[in-house]
C-alpha positions, 0 to 999 in steps of 0.5 A: 201466568205462573211465577216461572213464566213471569220470572223469565219475562221480567228477567228478559226486560231486566236484561234489556234495561241493563244493557241499554243503560250501560250501552248508552253510557259507553256510547256517550263516553266514546262518541259524546264529543261529536254530539251537538243535539242528541246528547241530552236525549241519550242521557235521558234514555240511559237514565230511564233505562237504569231506573227501569232496570233497578225496578226489574232486577228487584222484581226478578229477585223477588220472583225467585222466592215465588218460584221456590214456593211455586206460588206467588205467596213466596213473594211475602215469605221472609225466609224465601226472600232471604234465600232469593237474595243470598248466594251468587245470584243475589250477590250479582243482582246487588252489584247490578243494582249498585251499578245501575244506581251509579249510572242513573246518578252519573247521567243525571249530573250533566257536569260529570263526564259519562266515563266517570261515575256512570262509566264505573257503574256501567262496567259493574252492571254489565259484568256482575253476571259473571258472578253467577250462572254456569260460567261461575260453576265450571273450570277454568273459572278465571278464563270463563269469567274473563270471557264472560266479562268481555262478552257482556261488555261488548253486548252492552256496547252494541245493543246499547248503541242502537237507540242512541244511533236512531236519536242521532239520525233524528236529531243531528244534522245529516253531516253530523249523523253520518260522521257519528255512524261512520265512526261507530261502524269502524269501532263496532267492526273491530269489537263486535266479532269478539262477542262471537269469539268469546261466546263460542269459546265459552260454549265449547268449554261448557259443552265439550261433547256432541250430545250436549249440543242436542240438549235444550241448553245446546239448542238454545245456544245454537239459536243464539248463534244463528241470530248473531250471524244474522245480526252480523250480516245486518251490521255489515250491510249498515257499514258497507252500504247504508252508512256510506250511502247516507254520507254520500247523499249529504250534499244531494237532494233532501228527498234522496238523503231522507230515503237513505236515513229511513232505510238505515233506521229500519235496519237498526230497528230490525237489529234491535228487535233481533237482539231483544229476541237473543236477550229473551233466549238468554233469560230462558236459558239462564232460568231453566237450563244448564249445560 
């Protein structure tokens, strides 16, 4: 595996860790008061994801030096490493590392509410990417930055909530898990469509001509949009069928209730896998292609 390929893999894993850590904080801030048993596990999940993200972000920036040298020797070249950590890309990585450090610190201190130190860190980590990439180099800059921050925060909220929801299903009572899932579905139903609105608006600004959509950048964006539509269908099924079925079974036979929660867990895992695939496409797109 050459430095380019390894860099994409590490970038994708860094995205997963960053959004998982930030999303766990958002989940705790919004639904933590409803958690009886799963709160500690979600804190640990977010903290471990933040620590993993710190290591992966540092490794990915180091690999930028190897990519410039087209050889792993660039990892040890001070001049190339200075270049890798400079500019908008380096600044964004530093902010992401600072944000994840605040997340890890805040989640480790159980006496601090998630919306305080960890919440500030989660917002910084999620939005730092607006400093770099294609949206930082095109006009109108202010509009693209605002759309990017909205897009990233909502992606972190959605993606980062999936594993906490699985922990709720596993550790909370059936009644408690159903209440959390119903509340999450209501909040997500209002927020998640704006991921598509913000993403499509940015895409139309960055790719104003039909020819651009036939290039590699445009085709990858179309792939992401297709995956997003599939994710919306799964989320709609969860909200209108799976979660109500689970809530309706809370007073029924235990075996029927277990079937409902098992079906919901499988759907959430499919959502998680699809979103990891989307983040991987984003890593590929941001590494090699431009509008």
